[in-house]
VOVEXTI-960090 format. One record per residue: x, z, y of N, C-alpha, C in turn; residue in one letter. Coordinates in steps of 0.001 Angstrom, whole numbers, padded with zeros to 6 digits, always signed. Atoms other than C-alpha are relative to their C-alpha. Example, Ala and Ser with C-alpha at 12.3 -4.5 7.8 and 13.67 -1.06 7.14 Angstrom:
<zadrens>
+000890+000000-001190+012300+007800-004500+000900+000000+001200A-000820-000060-001190+013670+007140-001060-000770+000730+001090S
</zadrens>
This chain:
<zadrens>
+000482-000632-001382+000425+000245+000028+000390-000023+001729M-001231+000148-001221+003414+000215+002246-000011-001345+000615A-000216+001281-000546+003539-003204+002131-000802-000757+000440D+001071+000377-000296+000087-003985+003060-000073+000578+002064N-000539-000324-001098+001198-001860+005844+000842-000375+001193D-001197+000223-001112+004285-003016+007364-000516-001485+000509K+000380+001722-000576+002676-006849+007594-001025-000009+000804L+001279-000153-001228-001028-005607+009324+000908+001032+001197T-000468+000360-001646+001155-004412+012080+001273-000875+000806T-000793+000621+000002+003927-006511+011967-000803-001576+000774R+001011+001144-000207+001013-009353+012159-001210+001222+001552L+000444-000295-001711-000454-006910+015307+000468-000288+000404A-001101+000544-000996+002767-006934+017158+000354-001371+000649S-000475+001637+000025+003500-010217+016596-001361-000775-000118H+001579+000478-000039-000669-012120+017356+000672-001142+000033P+000190+001841+000160+000936-015835+017899+000651-000022-001885R-000778+000628+001643+002756-015630+014026-001908+000115-000912M+001117+000149+000655-001197-015631+012470-000331-000927+000403I-000033+002051-000141-001348-019230+014179+000819-000174-000686G-000520+000499+000688+001423-020045+012751-000333+000092-001306A+000207-000081+001616+000901-018334+009127-000945-001150-000622L+000694+000768+000446-002404-020405+009693+000266-001427-000468F-000663+001886+000319-000872-023817+010521+000391-000775-001091A-001314+000933+001180+001794-023811+007408-001339+000374-001365I+002093-000010+000920-002174-022717+005655-000169-001392-000926M+000853+000731-000180-003807-025383+006619+000840-001804-000494L-000376+000673+000593-001061-027738+006176+000865-000277-001218L-000110-000556+001700-000200-026970+002487-000695-000293-000761L+001156+000744+001123-003247-027139+001554-001252-001291-000583S+001065+001234-000571-004407-030451+002955+001588-000920-001457Q-001502+001088+001444-000260-032018+001201-000495+000109-000859A+000599-000191+001384-001804-030613-002278-000718-000859+000097G+001624+000548+000830-005266-032404-002241+000775-001280+000410A+000281+001196+000247-003275-035659-001172+000585-000579-001041A-000320+000091+001400-001034-035043-003533-000350-000891-001426S+001233+000444+001035-003785-035039-006022-000745-000628-000180A+000978+000624+000275-005661-037472-004917+000610-001209-000892G-000658+001106+000391-002689-039706-005408-000259-000778-001589C+000209+000303+001231-003566-041452-008785+001204-001351-000493Q-001165+000983+000109-000385-043558-009307+000726-000114-001400C-000502+000261+001698+000714-044947-012720+001648-001128+000136T-001406+000145-000222+004180-045753-013565-000284-001230-001031F-000363+000435+001275+004501-048689-016323+001378-000455+000120V-001769-000057+000084+007967-048461-017924+000201-001475-000330G-000722+001322-000145+010143-051830-018573-000595-000037-001110P
</zadrens>
C-alpha cells in the first residue's frame, strides 16, 4: 500500500504527469490496435 501512496503523492505534486501518462497510454493502445488490424501474410519462396 505504501507504493500506491507514493504514486498518489507524486502525481498530486506533478499534475502535468497525469496528462503525459494518459497520452502515452492512449498512443500505446492505438498502436496495439493498428498492429493487430494489419493482417499481412508473407508467402515464402
